[in-house]
VOBA-1610 file (N, C-alpha, C; in pm, whole numbers, padded with zeros to 5 digits, always signed):
BEGIN
Met+09378+09917+17302Met+09417+09785+17253Met+09316+09688+17265Arg+09260+09618+17189Arg+09170+09520+17178Arg+09225+09376+17191Arg+09161+09305+17268Arg+09216+09184+17293Arg+09138+09069+17299Glu+09010+09090+17189Glu+08925+08992+17191Glu+09015+08820+17137Gly+09103+08831+17038Gly+09169+08726+16982Gly+09240+08671+17116Val+09303+08717+17216Val+09362+08677+17318Val+09284+08592+17371Phe+09155+08649+17459Phe+09063+08598+17509Phe+09001+08461+17459Ser+08986+08461+17337Ser+08923+08365+17238Ser+09015+08268+17246Gly+09143+08291+17217Gly+09283+08152+17217Gly+09257+08111+17367Ile+09267+08177+17470Ile+09238+08125+17615Ile+09160+08027+17639Trp+09027+08133+17599Trp+08921+08019+17619Trp+08929+07862+17545Ser+08941+07898+17414Ser+08974+07771+17332Ser+09061+07647+17397Ser+09195+07738+17455Ser+09280+07639+17491Ser+09219+07575+17611Ala+09151+07644+17696Ala+09110+07583+17817Ala+09004+07475+17796Gln+08941+07517+17674Gln+08813+07400+17673Gln+08905+07280+17592Lys+08979+07256+17517Lys+09035+07166+17459Lys+09145+07104+17598Thr+09197+07148+17659Thr+09255+07103+17793Thr+09129+07027+17876Ala+09037+07078+17909Ala+08912+06995+17968Ala+08868+06888+17918Tyr+08832+06893+17777Tyr+08805+06788+17687Tyr+08917+06680+17695Ser+09026+06702+17691Ser+09124+06610+17689Ser+09155+06529+17847Val+09132+06616+17950Val+09159+06577+18073Val+09027+06503+18151Gly+08946+06536+18111Gly+08800+06497+18167Gly+08782+06379+18159Pro+08778+06311+18063Pro+08755+06157+18032Pro+08854+06086+18114Ser+08965+06114+18112Ser+09077+06058+18221Ser+09027+06047+18371Ile+08998+06153+18398Ile+08957+06191+18540Ile+08851+06111+18579Val+08744+06094+18479Val+08640+06013+18483Val+08678+05854+18499Gly+08734+05810+18384Gly+08812+05671+18407Gly+08872+05658+18529Phe+08962+05736+18574Phe+09026+05730+18714Phe+08926+05677+18834Thr+08823+05782+18821Thr+08726+05793+18927Thr+08644+05640+18906Leu+08616+05595+18819Leu+08550+05459+18799Leu+08643+05361+18824Ser+08778+05380+18800Ser+08861+05255+18851Ser+08866+05220+18976Ile+08884+05356+19052Ile+08929+05342+19174Ile+08791+05323+19267Ser+08656+05347+19213Ser+08544+05334+19267Ser+08467+05180+19257Gly+08568+05097+19179Gly+08548+04941+19143Gly+08494+04917+19030Phe+08471+04998+18921Phe+08428+04973+18801Phe+08485+04823+18746Val+08360+04728+18722Val+08429+04619+18638Val+08325+04586+18517Asn+08380+04513+18418Asn+08344+04517+18276Asn+08227+04433+18299Ala+08097+04461+18340Ala+08014+04353+18372Ala+07863+04427+18386Ser+07746+04337+18363Ser+07618+04405+18347Ser+07601+04476+18488Val+07638+04419+18600Val+07584+04448+18724Val+07693+04514+18792Gln+07718+04644+18834Gln+07824+04712+18890Gln+07787+04699+19077Pro+07937+04694+19100Pro+07917+04725+19287Pro+07866+04831+19345Glu+07789+04849+19447Glu+07743+04971+19490Glu+07848+05083+19487Ser+07978+05043+19499Ser+08076+05187+19516Ser+08072+05258+19391Val+08049+05197+19295Val+08029+05248+19154Val+07924+05377+19131Glu+07831+05352+19189Glu+07710+05446+19213Glu+07768+05574+19276Ile+07876+05543+19393Ile+07929+05659+19481Ile+08018+05735+19369Gly+08106+05654+19309Gly+08207+05700+19214Gly+08130+05787+19121Val+08027+05773+19055Val+07971+05817+18959Val+07913+05943+19005Arg+07859+05936+19137Arg+07808+06090+19196Arg+07911+06181+19222Ile+08021+06124+19279Ile+08138+06211+19294Ile+08167+06253+19191Val+08210+06223+19068Val+08263+06254+18973Val+08168+06346+18886Phe+08049+06334+18894Phe+07956+06411+18800Phe+07874+06513+18879Cys+07886+06510+19012Cys+07808+06617+19095Cys+07917+06677+19175Leu+07980+06628+19261Leu+08071+06697+19362Leu+08204+06751+19280Phe+08248+06673+19189Phe+08392+06738+19099Phe+08349+06838+19028Thr+08225+06815+18944Thr+08162+06910+18890Thr+08125+07050+18931Ala+08078+07065+19044Ala+08051+07187+19149Ala+08180+07238+19168Val+08283+07150+19248Val+08417+07227+19261Val+08467+07299+19163Met+08501+07228+19028Met+08541+07269+18912Met+08468+07399+18880Ile+08318+07443+18860Ile+08263+07543+18840Ile+08298+07640+18938Leu+08292+07606+19067Leu+08366+07691+19171Leu+08475+07762+19167Leu+08575+07704+19122Leu+08728+07733+19103Leu+08692+07828+18970Ser+08616+07782+18857Ser+08606+07854+18741Ser+08580+08013+18767Leu+08504+08053+18873Leu+08483+08183+18913Leu+08579+08243+18998Leu+08682+08199+19043Leu+08783+08273+19126Leu+08835+08393+19035Pro+08889+08345+18887Pro+08936+08487+18828Pro+08873+08597+18833Phe+08718+08622+18842Phe+08625+08684+18837Phe+08618+08769+18968Tyr+08681+08711+19066Tyr+08673+08789+19223Tyr+08715+08876+19228Lys+08812+08947+19140Lys+08885+09080+19172Lys+08837+09177+19027Tyr+08742+09134+18962Tyr+08665+09189+18828Tyr+08627+09317+18892Asp+08646+09404+18859Asp+08595+09517+18930Asp+08542+09643+18822Leu+08521+09582+18682Leu+08464+09681+18590Leu+08328+09709+18593Thr+08282+09808+18673Thr+08120+09841+18659Thr+08116+09979+18553Glu+07993+09993+18530Glu+07972+10077+18402Glu+08041+10222+18413Glu+08049+10253+18548Glu+08111+10376+18564Glu+08279+10366+18525Arg+08319+10265+18576Arg+08471+10258+18571Arg+08504+10239+18415Phe+08406+10166+18346Phe+08421+10139+18200Phe+08423+10279+18113Glu+08334+10359+18174Glu+08294+10516+18111Glu+08471+10584+18126Glu+08514+10573+18254Glu+08642+10651+18292Glu+08744+10583+18205Ile+08773+10481+18147Ile+08866+10413+18086Ile+08840+10459+17945Lys+08708+10489+17900Lys+08699+10522+17734Lys+08726+10674+17731Leu+08706+10730+17838Leu+08730+10883+17840Leu+08904+10890+17864Met+08981+10819+17906Met+09122+10786+17932Met+09158+10762+17791Ile+09090+10690+17738Ile+09131+10638+17579Ile+09126+10768+17490Gln+09009+10831+17503Gln+08980+10935+17406Gln+09105+11052+17429Gln+09128+11083+17559Gln+09222+11178+17579Gln+09365+11168+17535Asn+09390+11021+17553Asn+09554+10971+17500Asn+09567+10984+17346Lys+09445+10995+17261Lys+09451+11001+17139Lys+09501+11122+17067
//
């Protein structure tokens, strides 16, 4: 059974969710760090920008790798699966 469509749909949904939630996270971080609608920002805004664009991004990338932790498909395992499929036909 081929599942490329399911994978593509899940990927697309995750992207749309990230695109909708991301700006809210950035806005919230800027607001709690003291962002003001002026030409000169307080020092705390610089820290907030660094947190949201460096630390938060790094944590999200690391979390995105968790599903692959138990991914054990090696070339040998892939060949075994193909052989099993051929035998079941």
